[in-house]
Structure formats: structure tokens, C-alpha cells
N, C-alpha and C positions, 0 to 999 in steps of 0.2 A: 531489591526494592521492598520496602516495608509493606506489610499487609494493608495498612491504612492507605498508603499511596496507591496500591493496586486497586483497592475498592474505589478510591476517588477517580482513578484512571477509567475504570469500567463505567462508573456512574456518570462521569462527565461525557464520555463518548455517547452513551445512551441518551443523555439529556440534550446534548448538542445535536444529535442526529434526529431526535424527535421534535425538538422545539426550535432548532436553529440557534446559532451562536448568539445572535443579538437579542433574541427573546428569552433565552435561558437565563436563570438567575443563580447566584451563589447559593441562595436558600434551597433551590430545587436540587442542585448538585449535592449539597450537604445532606439533604434528606434522602436522596437516592443512594448515597454512599453509606448512610447510616452513621454519620458522624455529626458532631456539633459544629455549628457554623464557625466557632472559634478555632476548632481543629483544622477546618478547611483553610482559614486565614493563616494559621500557623505554617501550613505548607505552601500556600500560594497567596500572593498579594491581590490578585485580580483574576477575572475570567481570561484576560489575555495571557497571563502566566499559565493558567491551566491549559489553554489551547496550545501554547508553545510546548508545554510538557507532553500533551497528547501527541502532537505531531512529532516531536523529538523521539519520544518513547516508541511510538508506532513504527516510524522509519527505522529506528535502531533495531527493533525486534525483527522486522522484515529483512534488513541487511544481514543480521546475524544468522538467521535461518538460511538465507541464500548462500552465504559464505560457507556455512557448515556443509550444505548439500553439495556445492560444486567442488569442495575439497575431497569428496569421496569418489569422484570420477575423473577420467581423463578424456580429452577431446572436447573441442568447443561445441559440437553439436549436442552431445549428451549434457554438457553444462548448461546450454541454453534451455534444453528441455527441462532440466531440474529447476532452473530459475522460474520458468513459467509455472511449473507445478507448485513450487513453494509459494509464489505470489498468489496463485489461484486459491490454494488452501488457506493461506494467511488471511486474505481478504474475505473468503467465505466464512471462516471462523470468527472474524472480527468485522462483520458486515456493517456495524455502525461506523467503523473507521472509514469505509468507502464513502459514506454520506458526508462525514466531516471533511475527508480528503477532497472530494469533488466540490464541496461548498467553499473551500478555502484556496484552491489552486489558482483560480482566476481572480482577477481584480487588481486593484492598485493598493498601495499602502504597505505598511511594515509587515503585517501578518501574512498576506499572500506572498510577499517577497521572501520572508524568512522560510516559509513553507517550501517554496520552489527551490531555495538553496539547499534545504535538507533533503528534499526529494532527489535533487541532482546527485547527491552522494550515493544514493541507491542506483540510479541510472548508470553511474560510472562503472558499477560492477558488470552490468550488462554490456556496456561499451567495451570493456576490456576483453570480455569473452568473444564478442563479435570480432574485435581486432585479432584475437588469437585465431579465430576461425579463418579469417582472411589470410593470415600468415601461414596457416596449415593448408591453404588452398582448398578448404572445405566450404567456404562462403565466397560469393562474388564480391568484387570491389564495391564498397558502399560507404555511406556516411554513417559511422558507428553511432553518433548521437541520435540521428533520425531513426535508425533501426531500434535502438534501445527504447526510444520514446514510443515507437510503434508497438513493440512487445508489451510494454507497460500499459499503454493506452487500450489495446485490444482486450487484454485480460481484465483490466479494471472496468471497462465499459460493459463487457458481457456480465460480469458479476453485479454491477450497478443495476443493469436492467432486470436481472433476476430478483434483486432486493426490491426494486420499485414495483415489480409485478407480484411481489410476495410469493414467489415460487418456493414451495417447501422442499422439493427435491432438487438437489443440485449435484450433478456428477462432475466432480472436480477433475477426474481423469479425462472425461470427454471434452471438457473445456480446454484442458491442457493440450490434448491431442489436436483439437480443432485449430486452436491458435497457432500451435507449433507447425502443423502441416500447412496451414494457410500461409504462414510467414515464409516457410521454406519452399513451398511448391506453388503457391498461388491458386487461382481457380481455373486456369486454363487446362482443358482436357487434351492430352497428347495421344495421338494414334500410334 
């Protein structure tokens, strides 16, 4: 990606997360990116185009990191743990993406629908690992789609709360361990 598009990516994420998609303007994005308004329009026709780009690029980066990490290990359990860690780190480092993500995942219309479609391509990675775990008899019989959504949702929600609360210290390993252990073991105390 060109350095100009990378600056636009970061500026648009920050602008949308602070102002909201509907209140943000192309002028504000151009100013935050340090580019002329004409340059912004050269790359994108509208705010909708920018939002599509943000969602597409963000999900693409998250997927790429997850795929790279799970290719380094064997076994579904370790792969799931790596996915949770990658997602935790990615969302923490790109905390504006959480706000944009959560603001666009719900609702009706083309933008939320396209976003859910792109997000489902990431969730499919988790689903495949859960299926692998079931085949290896490491995980109980379960609905892979629901489990994938649960892993994604728990991690995203925890980080969103930390962003909302403006917590400066975030221990991504603690979040990973908590989500992972809860998902695999639950809260029940066994004697």
C-alpha cells in the first residue's frame, strides 16, 4: 500500500472513531492525513468508499496475521490460542478500528451487510480451527460458527471496554489467557 493510502487509512480510522462515520467529513479526513482534498478524492470517491477500504484493509490485515501465526504451530488448541493473541494485539494496536468495527457491525443497509460479509471471512479461520479441534478429539462437539463468534466477541468486547474506559495499561497476554481459559474451561470450579 502506498504511504499516502496508509496515512489516509490511519487518519480515517481516527476521524471515524472520534466523530462517527456520519459526522466525519472528507475535509477532516484529508486534514488529518495531511493530504489535499483532491488527493483524497483521487483515491476515494466518497466516505462510503473510505469506510469500505478501512473495513477491507483492517480485516485483511487481521486475517493475514492470524494465518501467519497459526501456520507456525500444530494442534487446534495452540492455534486457537494464537488466534486470540493475534486478535487481542491487533485490536489493541489499532484501537480506533474497534470503534469503527463496532459502530458498523449492526444495522441494516449496504455498509453493515458488506462489513459482516468481510468479517465472516475472518471468522471462517477460527471455524476451521475449531473443526480441526473436534476432529482431533481435543474439543467437544459444538457449532463452529457460534464458537468462532464467541471467541471474536469476547476479545473484541474486552478491548472495547478498555478503550471506552481509556485504560492506558492493557496486558494483551492476560486478556488472551482469560478469554482462552474461559472459553475452554468455563467458570465452574471443579473439586
